[in-house]
N, C-alpha and C positions, 0 to 999 in steps of 0.2 A: 736126251735130257735137255731142257731149256737152261741155258747158262748166259747170264748178262754180266759182262765184265768178269769179276771174280765171284759173283753171286750165283750159286747153283740152286735151282728150284727142285722140289720133290717130284713135280709133274708139270706138264705144259699148259695147265688150265689157269687162266688169268682173269681176275675180276676187273672189268673196265672202270676207269675213273669217271663216274657219273656225277655231274654237278648237282648239288642239293640233296645228294643221297649218300655218297661214300664217305661218311664221317666214321670215326673210330668204332662206334656202336655197331654199325652195319658191317664194316670191314671185318671186325673180330668175329662176328657171327658167321660170316661167309668163310673166313679162314678156318673156323672149327669144322666146317663141312668139307675141308680138304683142299681149298684153292692153293695152287703152287705159289702164286704171287697175287697180292691184292694191291690195287692202286687207289691212292687218295684222290678226292675231288680236287679240281684245279683251284689254285690259290694265286691271287694277284701279286705280281712282282712289286707293284707300287705299294700295295697293302703291307708287304713285308718290309720294304725299305722305310716306310713311314711308321712302322710298328703299330698299325691299326689293331685295336683290341680284338675285334671279331676275327680278323685275318690271323692273328697270332694264335688264337684258340684253335684254329683249323690245322695248325701244325702238330697238334698232340697225336702221339702214336703210342699205343699200348705195345709193350715188348712181345706180347703173344701174337701180334699181327705179322711179325716179321717172317720172311723178307717182304718189304713194302717199298713201293715206288711212290714218291711224292711229286705231284705235278704242279708246275708253275706256268703262268702265261704272262706275256707282255709283248710290246711292239718295239721297245727301244733297247739297244744293246746295254747301255750303262746300267739301267735299273734291273734288267734281266740278270746280268752278271752279278750285281750286288745281292739280289735276292737268292740266286743260286749259291753264292758264297755263304750266305747266312744259313741256308738249309744244310749245306755241307758241314758247317762247323757247329751248328746249334740244335740239330735234330738227330733222332736215331733212325731216320730213313736210310734205306740201303741203296736206293737208286733215285736220281733226279731226272724227272721226265719233263719235257717241254711240250706244251700244248700247241699243236699246229693244225687242229681239226675242228675246234668249236665253231659252229656256223652262225651263232646268234649275232645280230647286227651290233649290239652294244659292245661286243668283243672285237668284231672285225673292223668296226669304224675306228678303233684305236690301233689299227695295224697289227693286231694280235690274232691268235687262233688261226682260222682257215685262211686269213688274208696272206699268210706266209706262202701259201701253196702256189702263188703266182710268180714267185721269184726264187729260183734255186740258188742264186748268188747270195741273197740275203740269208737263206737257210744255212749255207756254208759259213758265212761270216758270224752269224749269231751262235750257232752250235759250237764252232771252233772257239769263240770267245768264252763260252760257258765251260767247255771241256778244259781249257787252259786254266780256268780259275778255281776248279774244284778237284777233289780227290775221288769222290764217288763216281760210279759209272753214270754217263748221261745218255738218255734215250729220248726218242721223239714219238709222239702219237700224232698221226696225220690222216687226212682223207686222201682219196685217190686224185682229187683235183678240185678246182673251183667250180667249173661247169664242164659240159661235154666238149667244149672247144679248148679248154685249158686243163688237160690231164697230163701233169708232169710227174706222176708218181715215181717213175724209174729215175728221172734226173734228180728229183728231190731226195729220194733214198740214197742215191749215190753221193749227193752233196753231204748228207748226214754222215755217211761212212767216211768220206774224205776228211771231214771235220773232226773225226775221232769219236763220233757217236757209237754207242755199244749195241744198240738195237733200234728197230723201228716197229711200232704197232701201226698197222694199216687198215683203215676202215674203207671197205669197197664201195663207198658212195661219194658223190661230189658234194660240195658245200650247198649248191643249189637244191639238190635232192633233200637236204636236211635228213629226216629219218624215213622218207617215203621211198616207194619203188623197191627194186631188187638190188641187193649188194652184188657188185661185180667181183667174183672170186678169181677170174682170169687175170686181173691186174695184180692180185696178190701173188699169183704164181710168177708173173713176169718180173715183179720186183724181187722176189726170192731168188730168181735165176740171175739177176743183175748185180747182186751184192753178196758179200761174204758174211756180213753181220746177221744176227738172228732177226727173223721177221715173225711178228705175231699177227695172225689174221683176225679180223674183226668184221662183223656184219652178218645178220641173218642166221646166227647160231641159236636155234630155238630148242633143240633136243640134243641128247648125247650122240645120236647118230649123225646129226649135222656137224658136230665137232669133229668126229672121226673122218667124215667125208671132206671137211675143209682141210684137215691135215693131209689126207691122202691125195686130194686133187691138186692142192697148191704146193705141197712140200714145205709149208711154213713150219716154223719151229715151236710155235705156241698158238693157242687158240684163246681169244678174248671173248668173255661172255659179259654182256651188259644188261639190257632190259629183261632178258629171260631169267635173270637172277632176282628180279624185284619181287619181294614177298615169296621167294622160292629158292632159298639157298640149297635145297635138295637138288636143284639142277646142277649145281657144282659137284656135289657128292656123286650123283648118278653118272655125270660125265667122267669124272676121275675113275670110277669103278669100271665103266664101260670101256674106257681106253686101256685100262690095265688088264681086264679079264675077259672082255667081250660080253659080260653079264649085264643085262638091263634090269636094274632094280626098280621095283614098283614105286608108285607115288605114296607119300605119307598119308596117314589118317587125318581126319579133321582135327582131332585133339592134338596130334603131334604138331600140326601147322600152327595152332593157336598157342601151344606151349612155347614154341620158338618165337612167335610174335611177341609174347609177353616178356620173354628173356631179352629180346631186342629192345622193347620198351624200357625195361629196367636199366639196361645199359645206357640208353639215351637219357634217362632221368639222371643217372650218375654223371653223365658227361655234361649235361646242361642243367636244367632244373625241371620240376614236374610240369609247370605251366607250359614252358616252351616245348618240352619233350612230347607231351600229350598232343599238342597242336601239330607238331611235326610228324608225329606217328600216325596221324589220321590217314595220310596217303599210303603209308606202308601197310597199315591194317587193311585198307581196301585191296591192296595187292595180295596180301596173305589170304584174303577171302576169295580171291578169284578161283572159279571152278567149283566152289562149294554151293550145293543146291540151296536155294532159299536165302541167298546172301543179300539180295537187293535192299530189303527193309533195313537190315543191320548196317549196310554200307551208308545209307542215308543218315541213320542215327549216329554213326561214328562222328560226323561233323558237328554234333552237338555236345560231344564229350569234352570236358575240361579237366577232369582228374583221372588219375590212374585207376581208382576204384570204379568209376563209371565205365571206363573203357574195358577193364577186365571183366566186370559183370556182364556187359553187353556181349562180349566175344564168347564167354563161356556159356551164356544162355543159348547161343546159337549151337555150340558144340553139343549141349545136352539135348536140344531139339533134334539135331541130326542123328545123334546116337539113339534116341528114342524111336525115331522113324526106322532106322536100320534094324533095331531089335524087333520091332513089330513086323517088319517084312520077313525077317529070319524065322520068327515064330509062325507067321501066316503061311 
């Protein structure tokens, strides 16, 4: 069983903290599909310190999402510690995670995210300072290295452990790879063998079978699912069931997919407002439509939707079209 500090998860399946995606509406939907742990999208330490309105709204957590890991990022010890202290005392997060993997230049040029991967000593100092300042368990999400010449995953994970970190999530790609190429699961196994704290493997888990293979091949304690869950919370449910029973549950029907898409939309509207939520939901709706025959026309039309009613009508018109075709094939 996956245990981080004094927090025990129901299963080892973890939703990755994806920027621009993992707000409360999405996390709660995934949690209801059985995720053992959900992770919030990364939040700027400076945004918390300066009480930025948008940043503070990102700290909202629905009690039904718990256990939840809230991720912060930053490049300076003082602001990172202050932000961690605020999260510790003023939110209902269960775990504080430090981002050490974000590859985008606007983050790394501030000495945050994946920039940390080049300096195990900085990792030790920063994590130790945060651990000392808070009561909640502190974890780190990192990549295996900056580039092929600078892969310090083992040393970096050992630094996290020495500093009092409670777990490491490890993405088997370098910063230079971004999200391209193949994730290296061998490095996950090496790190797992080098430390005693839990290791959560991340990278190229596209199916329930991939999740089991990662757990078996690397010995990691948990498996993190990111892009495969976009528009597809069934991936979480199917993975949990497969790990528990060995049974591979089938894919949902088109109507089931759209029903959950609308539930997600309504949660987003409650979290923000209709105008913002519908615009933000466009990318999610496109993900929900993936794999549905004849979706291209609808995917293009989604970007013209500005109200809940427009989006709902558009999506259910596709459902009816697909169901009518399926019925005619069955009769024929």
